[in-house]
C-alpha positions in Angstrom: 24.7 33.2 -38.9 22.6 31.8 -36.1 19.2 30.0 -36.2 17.0 29.9 -33.1 15.1 27.3 -31.3 13.5 27.0 -27.8 13.8 24.3 -25.2 10.9 24.1 -22.8 11.4 22.3 -19.5 8.5 21.9 -17.0 8.9 21.7 -13.2 6.1 20.8 -10.7 6.0 21.6 -7.0 8.0 19.8 -4.4 6.3 17.2 -2.2 6.8 18.7 1.2 7.8 22.2 2.1 7.7 21.4 5.8 11.0 19.5 5.4 14.1 21.7 5.1 15.9 20.9 2.0 19.7 20.4 1.7 21.6 23.7 1.5 25.1 23.7 0.0 27.5 20.8 0.3 29.6 19.4 -2.5 28.5 15.8 -1.9 25.2 16.6 -3.6 26.8 17.7 -6.9 26.1 14.5 -8.8 24.1 13.8 -11.9 20.4 12.9 -11.5 18.2 11.5 -14.3 14.9 12.9 -12.9 11.4 11.8 -13.4 8.1 13.4 -12.4 8.8 12.7 -8.7 12.5 13.2 -8.3 13.8 16.2 -6.6 16.4 18.8 -7.4 17.7 20.1 -4.1 19.8 23.3 -3.7 23.3 22.7 -5.2 22.3 19.4 -6.7 22.0 18.5 -10.3 19.2 16.9 -12.4 18.9 15.8 -16.0 16.1 16.2 -18.4 16.2 13.7 -21.2 14.8 14.7 -24.6 13.6 12.4 -27.3 15.4 12.9 -30.7 13.8 13.5 -34.0 15.1 15.3 -37.1 12.7 17.4 -39.2 14.3 18.0 -42.6 17.7 19.9 -42.5 16.6 22.4 -40.0 16.3 22.4 -36.2 12.8 22.0 -34.9 11.8 21.7 -31.2 8.3 20.6 -30.5 6.7 20.9 -27.1 3.4 18.9 -26.3 1.1 19.8 -23.4 0.5 17.1 -21.0 -2.6 16.6 -18.9 -1.0 18.2 -15.9 -0.3 21.4 -17.8 3.4 20.7 -18.3 5.3 20.8 -21.5 7.8 18.3 -22.8 10.3 18.7 -25.6 9.9 16.4 -28.6 13.2 17.2 -30.3 16.3 19.4 -30.5 19.0 18.6 -33.0 22.0 20.3 -34.7 23.6 17.4 -36.3 22.6 18.1 -39.9 23.2 21.8 -39.9 26.3 23.6 -40.7 25.1 26.7 -38.7 25.6 27.5 -35.1 22.3 27.4 -33.2 21.1 30.0 -30.8 18.8 28.2 -28.3 16.6 29.7 -25.6 15.7 27.3 -22.8 12.5 28.2 -20.9 11.8 26.5 -17.6 8.3 26.7 -16.1 8.0 26.4 -12.4 4.5 25.8 -11.0 3.8 27.5 -7.6 3.5 25.3 -4.6 0.6 25.0 -2.2 2.1 27.9 -0.1 3.1 30.0 -3.0 6.1 30.1 -5.4 9.1 28.7 -3.8 7.7 29.2 -0.3 10.4 29.6 2.3 10.8 30.1 6.0 13.5 32.4 7.5 16.4 33.8 5.8 16.4 31.3 2.8 13.6 33.3 1.1 15.7 36.4 1.0 18.7 34.5 -0.2 16.6 33.0 -3.1 15.3 36.5 -4.0 18.9 37.7 -4.4 19.8 34.7 -6.5 16.8 35.4 -8.7 17.9 39.1 -9.1 21.4 38.0 -10.1 20.0 35.7 -12.7 21.6 32.6 -11.2 18.7 30.6 -10.1 19.3 27.5 -12.3 22.6 26.5 -14.0 21.8 24.5 -17.2 24.1 22.3 -19.1 23.3 20.8 -22.5 24.7 17.2 -23.0 25.4 15.8 -26.4 24.1 12.4 -27.4 27.5 11.7 -29.0 30.9 10.8 -27.5 34.1 12.5 -28.5 35.4 10.9 -31.8 38.0 8.1 -31.1 37.8 8.9 -27.3 34.7 7.3 -26.0 34.3 10.0 -23.4 31.5 12.6 -23.1 31.7 15.8 -25.1 32.1 19.0 -23.1 28.7 20.4 -22.0 27.4 23.8 -22.9 26.6 25.8 -19.8 24.3 28.8 -19.1 22.3 30.3 -16.2 18.6 30.6 -16.4 17.1 33.8 -14.9 13.6 34.5 -13.7 11.7 36.4 -16.4 7.9 36.5 -15.9 4.8 34.7 -14.5 1.8 33.7 -16.7 -0.9 31.1 -16.5 0.0 30.3 -13.0 3.6 29.4 -13.9 6.9 31.3 -13.3 9.3 31.4 -16.2 13.0 31.1 -16.1 15.0 31.5 -19.3 18.6 30.8 -20.5 20.2 31.4 -23.9 22.8 29.1 -25.5 24.8 29.1 -28.7 25.4 25.5 -30.0 28.2 24.9 -32.5 27.4 22.5 -35.4 29.9 19.9 -34.2 28.1 19.5 -30.9 25.5 17.0 -32.3 22.1 16.3 -31.0 21.2 17.4 -27.5 20.3 14.4 -25.5 19.9 15.9 -22.1 19.7 19.0 -20.1 21.5 19.0 -16.7 19.9 21.4 -14.2 21.7 22.5 -11.1 19.4 24.2 -8.7 21.0 27.3 -6.9 17.7 27.9 -5.0 17.2 26.9 -1.5 14.0 25.2 -2.4 13.3 22.0 -4.4 12.0 21.5 -7.9 10.9 18.6 -10.1 11.7 17.7 -13.7 10.3 15.3 -16.2 12.1 13.0 -18.7 11.7 10.6 -21.6 12.4 6.9 -22.1 15.2 4.7 -23.5 15.8 1.0 -23.3 19.4 0.5 -22.1 20.5 -0.9 -25.4 19.2 2.1 -27.3 20.6 4.9 -25.0 22.8 7.3 -27.0 26.5 6.9 -26.3 26.9 10.4 -24.9 24.2 9.6 -22.3 25.3 6.2 -21.1 27.7 7.5 -18.5 24.9 9.8 -17.1 22.6 6.8 -16.9 25.3 4.7 -15.0 26.2 7.5 -12.6 22.6 8.1 -11.7 22.2 4.5 -10.7 25.4 4.5 -8.8 24.4 7.5 -6.8 20.9 6.0 -6.0 22.5 2.8 -4.6 24.9 4.6 -2.2 27.7 2.8 -0.5 25.7 1.1 2.4 27.5 3.3 4.9 26.4 6.1 7.3 23.1 7.3 8.6 20.7 8.5 5.9 19.6 12.1 5.9 16.1 13.2 4.9 17.4 15.2 1.8 19.0 12.2 0.3 17.9 9.9 -2.5 19.7 6.7 -1.6 18.0 3.2 -1.8 19.5 0.3 0.1 18.1 -2.7 1.9 17.9 -3.6 5.6 15.9 -5.8 7.9 13.0 -4.7 10.1 15.3 -4.0 13.0 13.7 -0.8 14.4 10.3 -2.0 15.6 11.4 -2.2 19.2 12.5 0.3 21.7 14.5 -1.7 24.2 16.3 1.3 25.6 13.0 2.7 26.8 11.6 -0.5 28.4 12.8 -4.2 28.2 9.1 -5.0 27.5 9.5 -3.1 24.2 12.3 -5.4 22.9 11.2 -7.0 19.6 13.1 -9.4 17.4 14.7 -8.4 14.1 12.5 -9.5 11.2 14.3 -10.8 8.2 17.7 -12.3 7.6 17.1 -15.5 9.6 15.5 -18.9 8.9 13.2 -18.6 11.8 11.9 -15.1 11.1 12.2 -14.4 7.3 10.8 -11.1 6.1 10.9 -8.8 3.1 13.5 -6.0 3.4 12.8 -2.4 4.1 14.8 0.7 3.1 18.1 1.1 5.0 18.3 4.0 7.4 21.7 3.5 9.0 20.6 4.7 12.4 23.0 3.7 15.3 22.1 0.6 17.3 20.3 0.8 20.6 22.4 0.6 23.8 20.7 -2.5 25.2 20.3 -4.5 21.9 23.1 -4.1 19.3 21.0 -5.9 16.7 18.2 -3.2 16.9 18.4 0.3 15.5 17.5 3.3 17.6 14.3 5.1 16.7 13.4 8.8 16.2 10.2 10.5 15.4 10.5 9.9 11.7 12.0 7.1 9.5 14.3 7.9 6.6 12.5 7.8 3.2 14.3 8.7 -0.1 13.4 12.3 -0.8 11.6 11.7 -4.0 9.3 9.0 -2.3 7.8 11.5 0.2 4.4 12.9 0.2 3.4 16.0 -1.9 2.5 19.1 0.0 -1.2 18.5 -0.6 -1.0 14.9 0.3 0.8 15.7 3.4 -1.8 18.4 4.3 -4.5 15.8 3.9 -2.9 12.8 5.2 0.6 12.2 6.7 2.3 12.3 10.0 0.2 15.3 10.8 -3.1 13.4 10.4 -2.1 10.3 12.2 -0.4 12.3 14.9 -3.6 14.3 15.3 -5.3 11.0 16.1 -2.5 9.6 18.2 -1.5 12.8 20.1 -4.8 14.6 20.3 -7.8 12.2 19.8 -6.4 9.1 21.6 -5.1 11.0 24.7 -8.5 12.8 24.9 -10.2 9.4 24.7 -8.0 7.9 27.4 -8.6 11.0 29.6 -12.4 10.4 29.1 -12.3 6.7 29.5 -10.1 6.5 32.6 -10.3 2.8 33.1 -8.5 1.1 30.2 -10.4 -2.1 31.0 -13.8 -0.6 31.0 -16.1 -2.3 28.5 -19.4 -1.4 27.1 -22.2 -2.1 29.7 -25.0 -2.2 27.0 -25.3 -2.2 23.3 -27.0 1.2 23.6 -23.6 2.5 24.9 -22.1 1.4 21.6 -24.7 3.2 19.8 -24.1 6.4 21.7 -20.6 6.7 20.0 -22.5 7.6 16.8 -25.4 9.5 18.4 -24.2 11.4 21.4 -20.5 10.9 21.0 -17.7 10.7 23.7 -17.1 13.6 26.0 -13.3 14.2 25.6 -11.7 16.8 27.8 -9.0 18.8 26.0 -10.3 18.6 22.4 -10.9 22.3 22.5 -7.1 22.7 22.4 -7.0 21.2 19.0 -9.1 23.4 16.8 -7.2 22.1 13.7 -8.9 18.7 14.1 -11.9 20.1 12.2 -10.0 20.0 8.9 -7.6 17.1 9.7 -10.3 14.7 10.8 -13.6 16.1 9.3 -15.5 12.8 9.6 -14.9 12.2 13.3 -15.4 15.9 14.1 -18.2 16.2 11.6 -21.0 16.0 14.2 -19.6 18.4 16.6 -21.1 21.9 16.4 -18.5 23.4 18.7 -15.2 21.9 19.8 -15.7 23.7 23.1 -18.2 20.9 23.8 -15.3 18.5 23.9 -17.5 15.9 22.1 -16.1 13.3 19.7 -18.7 11.7 17.5 -18.3 8.9 15.0 -20.1 8.5 11.7 -22.2 5.3 11.5 -21.0 3.2 8.5 -23.5 2.8 5.7 -24.0 -0.9 6.2 -25.2 -0.5 9.8 -27.2 2.7 9.0 -29.1 0.4 6.6 -29.4 -2.6 8.9 -28.2 -2.1 12.5 -28.5 -5.8 13.4 -27.0 -7.3 10.3 -23.8 -8.2 12.1 -25.9 -10.5 14.3 -27.0 -12.7 11.4 -25.2 -15.8 10.1 -26.0 -14.8 6.5 -24.0 -11.6 6.9 -21.2 -13.5 8.6 -21.0 -15.7 5.6 -21.5 -13.0 3.0 -18.5 -10.9 4.3 -16.2 -13.8 3.7 -16.7 -13.3 0.1 -17.7 -9.6 -0.1 -16.2 -8.0 3.0 -13.0 -6.6 4.2 -10.9 -9.9 4.0 -12.2 -12.0 1.1 -8.7 -13.6 0.7 -8.7 -16.2 3.5 -11.6 -18.5 2.6 -10.6 -21.8 1.0 -12.3 -24.9 -0.5 -11.9 -28.0 1.7 -10.0 -30.6 -0.3 -8.9 -32.9 2.5 -11.0 -34.7 5.2 -11.0 -35.2 8.1 -9.3 -32.0 9.1 -5.9 -32.4 10.9 -3.3 -30.2 12.5 0.3 -30.3 11.2 1.7 -29.1 14.6 3.7 -31.2 16.9 1.3 -33.3 19.0 3.8 -33.5 21.8 3.6 -29.8 22.3 0.1 -28.8 21.1 -2.0 -32.0 21.8 -3.9 -34.3 19.5 -3.9 -33.1 15.9 -7.4 -34.5 15.0 -10.1 -31.9 14.5 -13.2 -32.1 16.7 -15.2 -31.3 13.5 -16.2 -34.9 12.9 -18.0 -36.3 9.9 -21.0 -37.1 12.1 -21.1 -33.6 13.5 -20.9 -31.9 10.1 -23.5 -34.4 8.6 -25.9 -33.3 11.3 -25.5 -29.7 10.4 -26.0 -30.4 6.7 -29.3 -31.9 7.8 -29.6 -34.6 5.1 -29.3 -32.4 2.1 -26.1 -34.3 1.1 -23.4 -36.3 2.6 -20.1 -35.0 3.6 -18.4 -37.1 0.9 -20.7 -35.6 -1.7 -20.1 -32.0 -0.4 -16.4 -32.6 -0.8 -16.6 -34.1 -4.2 -18.8 -31.2 -5.4 -16.6 -28.6 -3.7 -19.3 -27.3 -1.4 -17.3 -27.2 1.8 -15.2 -24.1 2.6 -13.1 -23.1 5.5 -11.3 -20.2 7.2 -8.5 -22.0 9.0 -6.4 -20.2 11.5 -5.8 -23.2 13.7 -2.1 -23.9 13.1 -1.3 -20.3 12.5 -2.4 -19.0 15.9 -2.2 -22.0 18.2 1.6 -21.6 18.9 0.8 -18.1 20.2 -2.2 -18.9 22.4 -0.4 -19.4 25.7 1.9 -16.4 25.0 -0.9 -14.0 24.4 -2.8 -15.3 27.4 0.0 -14.2 29.7 -1.2 -10.6 29.3 -4.2 -9.2 31.3 -7.4 -8.7 29.3 -6.4 -10.8 26.3 -7.1 -14.3 25.0 -6.5 -16.2 21.8 -7.5 -19.7 20.3 -6.5 -21.6 17.3 -9.7 -21.5 15.2 -11.5 -23.0 12.2 -14.8 -21.9 10.7 -16.6 -24.3 8.3 -19.1 -23.2 5.7 -21.3 -25.0 3.2 -22.3 -23.6 -0.3 -25.8 -24.6 -1.1 -28.8 -23.0 -2.7 -26.5 -20.4 -4.3 -25.4 -19.0 -0.9 -22.8 -19.7 1.8 -23.9 -20.8 5.2 -21.8 -21.4 8.4 -21.9 -24.9 9.8 -19.4 -24.9 12.7 -16.7 -23.1 14.5 -13.8 -25.0 16.3 -11.7 -23.2 19.0 -8.6 -24.9 20.4 -6.4 -24.1 23.3 -3.1 -26.1 23.6 -1.9 -27.8 26.8 -1.3 -25.2 29.4 -0.4 -25.1 33.1 -0.8 -28.8 33.5 -4.1 -28.7 31.8 -4.6 -30.9 28.6 -5.6 -29.5 25.2 -9.0 -27.9 25.1 -11.0 -27.9 22.0 -14.7 -27.4 21.3 -16.9 -27.1 18.3 -19.8 -24.7 18.3 -22.7 -24.7 15.9 -25.6 -22.3 15.1 -27.9 -22.5 18.1 -30.8 -24.9 18.6 -31.7 -23.4 22.0 -30.9 -20.1 23.8 -27.7 -21.4 25.5 -26.2 -22.8 22.3 -27.3 -19.6 20.3 -25.4 -17.3 22.6 -22.3 -19.6 22.7 -22.4 -19.5 18.9 -22.5 -15.7 18.9 -19.5 -15.5 21.3 -17.6 -18.1 19.2 -18.2 -15.9 16.1 -16.7 -12.9 17.9 -13.6 -15.0 18.5 -13.2 -16.0 14.9 -14.0 -12.5 13.7 -11.2 -11.1 15.9 -8.9 -13.7 14.5 -9.8 -12.7 11.0 -9.4 -9.0 11.8 -5.8 -9.7 12.9 -5.0 -11.8 9.9 -6.5 -9.3 7.6 -4.5 -6.4 9.0 -1.2 -8.3 9.5 -1.2 -10.4 6.4 -3.8 -9.6 3.7 -3.2 -5.9 4.2 0.2 -5.0 5.7 2.3 -8.0 4.6 1.0 -8.8 1.2 0.7 -5.2 -0.1 2.7 -2.6 1.9 5.5 -4.8 3.1 6.1 -7.0 0.1 6.0 -4.0 -2.3 8.8 -1.9 -0.7 11.5 -4.3 -2.1 10.1 -3.9 -5.7 10.5 -0.1 -5.2 14.0 -0.2 -3.8 15.2 -2.5 -6.5 13.6 -0.5 -9.3 15.3 2.8 -8.1 18.6 0.9 -7.7 18.7 -0.9 -11.0 16.3 0.7 -13.5 17.2 4.2 -14.8 14.5 6.8 -14.8 14.7 6.6 -18.6 13.7 2.9 -18.5 10.2 2.3 -19.9 9.5 -0.4 -17.2 10.5 2.1 -14.5 8.1 4.6 -16.0 5.3 2.0 -16.2 5.8 1.0 -12.5 6.5 4.4 -11.1 2.9 5.6 -10.6 2.2 2.3 -8.8 5.0 3.0 -6.2 3.8 6.6 -5.3 4.0 7.3 -1.6 4.3 3.6 -0.6 7.7 4.0 1.1 6.5 7.1 3.1 3.3 5.4 4.3 5.4 2.3 5.3 7.7 4.6 7.3 4.7 6.1 9.0 3.5 2.5 9.9 6.9 1.8 11.5 6.7 5.0 13.5 3.2 4.6 15.0 1.2 1.5 13.8 3.4 -1.7 13.7 6.0 -0.6 16.3 6.3 -1.9 19.8 3.5 -0.5 21.8 1.8 0.9 18.6 -1.8 0.7 17.5 -1.6 -2.8 16.2 -0.1 -4.3 19.2 -2.5 -2.5 21.6 -5.6 -3.1 19.6 -5.4 -6.6 18.0 -5.5 -10.2 19.5 -2.0 -11.0 18.6 -0.6 -8.2 20.8 3.2 -7.9 21.0 3.6 -10.9 18.8 1.7 -9.4 15.9 4.7 -8.5 13.6 6.5 -11.8 14.6 3.4 -13.7 13.6 3.3 -12.0 10.2 6.9 -13.1 9.7 6.0 -16.7 10.4 3.1 -16.5 7.9 5.4 -14.8 5.3 7.8 -17.7 5.6 5.1 -20.4 5.4 2.5 -19.0 2.9 3.9 -16.1 0.8 5.0 -16.8 -2.7 5.2 -14.2 -5.5 3.5 -16.3 -8.3 0.4 -16.7 -6.0 0.1 -12.9 -5.7 -1.5 -12.9 -9.2 -5.2 -13.0 -8.6 -6.0 -16.0 -10.9 -3.2 -18.1 -9.3 -4.4 -17.0 -5.7 -7.9 -18.1 -6.5 -6.7 -21.4 -7.9 -4.4 -22.0 -4.9 -7.3 -21.6 -2.6 -9.6 -23.8 -4.5 -11.9 -20.9 -5.2 -11.4 -21.3 -9.0 -10.2 -23.9 -11.6 -8.8 -23.3 -15.0 -11.3 -23.5 -17.7 -10.3 -22.1 -21.2 -14.1 -21.8 -22.2 -14.8 -19.5 -19.1 -14.3 -15.7 -18.9 -10.6 -15.0 -17.9 -9.9 -18.7 -18.4 -11.2 -19.5 -14.9 -14.4 -21.0 -13.5 -15.2 -19.8 -9.9 -16.1 -22.4 -7.4 -18.7 -20.0 -6.0 -20.2 -18.0 -8.8 -21.4 -15.1 -6.6 -17.9 -14.1 -5.2 -17.8 -10.3 -5.6 -14.1 -9.8 -4.9 -13.3 -12.5 -7.5 -15.9 -11.4 -10.1 -14.8 -7.8 -10.0 -11.2 -8.5 -9.4 -10.7 -10.8 -12.4 -12.3 -8.2 -14.6 -9.9 -5.6 -13.3 -6.9 -8.1 -13.5 -7.6 -8.8 -17.2 -7.9 -5.0 -17.9 -4.6 -4.3 -16.2 -2.8 -7.2 -18.0 -4.1 -6.0 -21.4 -2.6 -2.5 -20.7 0.7 -4.0 -19.5 0.9 -6.3 -22.6 0.3 -3.3 -25.0 3.0 -1.3 -23.3 5.6 -4.0 -23.0 5.1 -5.3 -26.6 5.5 -1.7 -27.8 9.0 -1.3 -26.3 10.2 -4.9 -26.6 9.5 -5.6 -30.2 12.3 -8.2 -30.4 11.9 -11.5 -28.5 15.4 -11.3 -27.2 15.2 -7.7 -25.9 13.8 -8.8 -22.4 16.6 -11.4 -21.7 19.3 -9.0 -23.0 18.1 -5.9 -21.0 20.7 -5.7 -18.3 18.9 -3.2 -16.2 15.7 -5.2 -16.3 17.5 -8.4 -15.4 19.4 -6.7 -12.6 16.1 -5.4 -11.2 14.4 -8.8 -11.1 17.5 -10.6 -9.8 17.7 -8.0 -6.9 14.0 -8.3 -6.1 14.5 -12.0 -5.6 17.9 -12.3 -4.1 18.0 -9.1 -1.9 14.5 -7.6 -1.5 13.0 -11.0 -0.8 16.4 -12.6 -0.1 15.0 -14.9 2.6 13.1 -16.7 -0.2 15.7 -16.4 -2.9 16.0 -20.2 -3.3 12.4 -20.9 -3.7 11.5 -22.8 -7.0 8.3 -20.8 -7.7 10.0 -17.5 -8.6 9.1 -16.9 -12.3 11.9 -16.5 -14.8 12.3 -13.3 -16.8 13.2 -14.3 -20.5 10.2 -13.4 -22.6 7.7 -10.7 -23.1 5.0 -12.8 -21.5 7.2 -13.4 -18.4 7.6 -9.6 -18.1 4.0 -9.0 -18.6 3.0 -11.4 -15.9 5.5 -10.1 -13.4 4.6 -6.5 -13.9 0.8 -7.1 -13.9 1.2 -9.0 -10.6 2.9 -6.0 -9.0 0.4 -3.5 -10.4 -2.4 -5.7 -9.2 -1.0 -5.9 -5.6 -0.5 -2.2 -5.4 -3.8 -1.2 -6.9 -6.7 -3.8 -6.9 -5.5 -6.0 -4.0 -4.7 -3.1 -1.8 -8.0 -1.3 -2.6 -10.0 -4.3 -1.7 -8.5 -4.8 1.8 -8.0 -1.1 2.6 -10.8 1.2 1.6 -13.5 -0.9 3.3 -11.9 -0.7 6.7 -14.2 1.9 8.3 -17.2 0.6 6.2 -17.0 -2.8 7.8 -15.1 -2.3 11.1 -16.3 1.2 12.0 -19.0 -0.5 13.9 -16.7 -2.8 15.9 -19.1 -5.6 17.0 -19.1 -6.6 13.3 -15.4 -7.1 13.3 -13.9 -6.9 16.8 -10.1 -6.7 16.6 -9.5 -8.6 19.8 -11.4 -10.7 22.4 -10.7 -10.2 26.1 -12.3 -13.3 27.7 -12.4 -17.0 27.0 -15.4 -19.0 26.0 -17.8 -19.5 28.9 -17.4 -23.4 28.4 -13.7 -23.4 28.8 -13.0 -24.6 32.4 -15.6 -22.2 33.8 -16.0 -21.5 37.5 -19.5 -21.9 38.9 -19.7 -18.1 39.2 -18.6 -17.6 35.6 -21.1 -20.1 34.3 -23.9 -18.6 36.4 -23.2 -15.2 35.1 -23.3 -16.4 31.5 -26.6 -18.1 32.0 -28.2 -15.1 33.7 -26.6 -12.4 31.5 -25.4 -13.8 28.2 -25.4 -10.4 26.7 -23.1 -9.0 29.3 -20.7 -12.0 28.7 -20.6 -11.1 24.9 -20.0 -7.4 25.7 -17.2 -8.4 28.1 -15.6 -10.4 25.3 -15.5 -7.4 23.0 -12.7 -4.8 23.1 -12.8 -2.3 25.9 -14.0 1.2 25.2 -10.7 2.8 24.7 -9.5 -0.2 22.5 -12.6 0.1 20.3 -12.6 3.8 19.8 -8.9 4.1 19.3 -9.2 1.6 16.3 -12.3 3.3 15.0 -10.5 6.6 14.9 -7.4 5.2 13.1 -9.6 3.2 10.6 -11.5 6.4 9.7 -8.2 8.0 8.8 -6.8 5.0 6.9 -9.9 4.4 4.8 -10.1 7.7 3.0 -8.9 9.0 -0.4 -7.0 12.3 -0.4 -8.1 15.0 -2.9 -5.0 14.5 -5.1 -5.4 10.7 -5.3 -4.3 9.2 -8.6 -6.5 6.4 -9.8 -5.9 3.6 -12.4 -5.7 4.9 -16.0 -6.5 8.4 -15.0 -3.2 10.2 -15.7 -1.1 10.2 -18.8 2.6 10.3 -17.7 4.4 13.2 -19.4 6.9 10.8 -20.9 4.1 9.0 -22.8 2.7 12.3 -24.3 4.5 11.9 -27.6 4.3 8.1 -27.8 1.2 7.8 -29.9 0.9 4.0 -29.4 1.2 4.3 -25.7 -1.4 7.1 -25.6 -3.8 5.0 -27.6 -3.2 2.0 -25.3 -3.8 4.1 -22.3 -7.0 5.5 -23.7 -8.2 2.0 -24.2 -7.2 1.1 -20.7 -9.2 4.0 -19.3 -12.1 3.2 -21.5 -12.2 -0.4 -20.2 -12.0 0.8 -16.6 -15.0 3.1 -17.1 -16.9 0.2 -18.7 -16.1 -1.8 -15.5 -17.7 0.8 -13.4 -20.9 0.1 -15.3 -20.5 -3.6 -15.0 -20.1 -3.4 -11.3 -23.2 -1.2 -11.0 -25.2 -3.8 -13.0 -24.0 -6.6 -10.7 -24.9 -4.6 -7.6 -28.4 -4.2 -9.0 -28.9 -7.9 -9.8 -31.3 -9.4 -7.4 -30.0 -12.9 -8.0 -26.6 -11.9 -6.6 -27.3 -12.1 -2.9 -23.8 -11.3 -1.8 -24.1 -7.8 -3.2 -27.9 -7.1 -3.3 -30.8 -7.5 -0.9 -32.7 -5.7 1.9 -30.1 -3.7 3.9 -27.2 -5.2 1.9 -24.6 -2.7 0.8 -23.3 -3.0 -2.7 -19.8 -4.3 -3.3 -17.9 -1.4 -4.7 -14.3 -1.7 -3.4 -13.1 -2.5 -6.9 -14.9 0.2 -8.7 -12.0 2.1 -10.4 -12.8 5.7 -9.4 -13.9 7.7 -6.3 -14.4 11.2 -5.0 -12.2 12.2 -2.0 -13.0 10.9 1.5 -14.2 7.6 3.0 -16.3 6.1 0.1 -15.5 2.4 0.2 -14.7 2.4 -3.5 -11.9 3.6 -5.9 -8.7 1.9 -7.0 -5.7 4.2 -6.7 -2.6 3.4 -8.6 -0.5 2.8 -5.6 -0.5 2.0 -1.9 -0.7 5.6 -0.9 -2.5 5.2 2.5 
């Protein structure tokens, strides 16, 4: 006699139907333990893991509906039954953006035939138990699933099985996709030590497959994770000028590792890999269809291959600057006449903000949207108060530090770079303080602050100046905190010895006359361009995108998809490898946007490597430790979050610490649920292998640093995971989604300066021109028209949220659906995030907080957890997805 039960498996649409999936090939017939973003290609195998629970003596299968409409199985068991069991497996496939299993060419017809024959999906049931006295897996039970019907927007596939009583509990369902298209499956969680015996080999095979063998060129249908250096940024075969050093693997140029592609070396430089129009990304890390439609190679290429060429056609002279400030305003009012735009009608949907003001593309007009801050106060960028405010509440609030040593002094070799003493003397600073306190008192009371790029940039000054239309300095900007606000005191610019000339250094202060006031404005432009470069190269690219990729690679190589820590981290790794690959293709590559648009030029990525070696450390990526290391906070058990801020009105720190604490509480609830025994963390082989690989391979150039945290206790794990989630969510949101809001009006944050200070070895003609037309000198210092508009177009694209963005606490992972404790913890997490939204709104309405409230001042909302799609300057996604 047979009893009956039903297995329900949910699939969701593949990420990118524009990429042709693998068709045939025996090498793909390996076991995959899939999660909600892992792909089943044609002729490949996936495994859906089922949690196990017995209900009385019978066989009960319970399916729970997840937020995304999917179903997951709670239990399927035959162990306590003497009857054979007839099981029906139902697989629900959600239609893709282009329709169910959209295909191009003959593959569609082939799939239709497969459906008719009832051989779309081959299913195998896997027992949790090994063979008695053998230790090997029991034979699987196989059956084909055939297409049955469509309902509620899902297409159903069904298969029938008869399970003998000796089979035991079903622990997994292997799925071999006979379709030419791809599908996704979901799974549940096991700690390695609690994985059923019959499934352990599957778990091990999955990880072996994901690691690969380190050989051959990777193909876009593969899911192999391996490490390599950044050895593909240059294009030496195209032009010797495009030769770039390999980043990573050497003492001089250490760097985090990227995902290995295995491309052949270039002809002219064996240490560099050749490049193509795309960079390999493991298939389950690529964009979804909707994400790719909203943002991807298509979007950036629309800017690079349609907008930028049109701009370059309109702005024939690449060195042409803006003759008047009204010419800058015209970018937002009249727009730029760009011949050829009418050929790109699709730009309306791809770049709606840039094309927004154009009534008809036949007009060939490209018009930018004025950022809110400048719509409120067009001249705020001119004021010193705004200059100071943005160091705490702007695009790069991570560089300001409390001054702890005086006098200031360079650590560079004086034989090469000149006298190390700063020109910011005690007397000069005392005069700027104007008797309100002494310098000694200001230091003692922690009132002096600095943004110091002197030693960072000085070694590159002469190199950058070799190129036409570019200049650079080593710089320092000094501030004082008084009367509850930050005020700039002085800017120091330094040029090292050059062409027989001695070191040049000069301090500029807020003006006391017309000449000094214009010099001060030009000095601010130089410092802001330095800060723009540091922000983009370090605060943004290096510390979020670049340093996160090794965590992702290690997790996929060492943590099974069943591992609870993999599932906790997985939403925070979404799309990061794909966006990093895009950056390598078009943004950080030789001749790319960064090199052509920022002060550091061709040395930009090399400089980020030097800074990684000198400054980056994992333990300081935790927000509290970062603030303490910069002197912006001190430990105080009586204060909120255990920290007392040195500057109380520090919007990034105020909102960030609240968010950090909320994230850490969620992580603690999660970790303590799965690791109930104090020894489980240290004995978890997968977890230990992951953390070891992060340190010794992913960040291998820093593997011997003493500051790496150990991983022995729950608290260790909580701190490590919280740090990673903070970097991928809050930190990235703070430095990314305000890009257009703060730099979309480029005089506020010029990305480069083209001319030196008027006081640096001027000719009589240069000085006369400055005296007669100081505004013209400032405009000539700014980026050229093509440099400015190119960056504005890119920043507009990079600052937006896609419609399918996933924000912190917003989505319940399918594998948590039946875990009541985890569901409750996530609900609390979401509740705290919603409460934080209200707290941030209250702060922005507080008239006493001058860094986020006042006439013309925009509220600080970059760390508000949620946002609608588009460029909103708010919202904290789970991951670095743009």
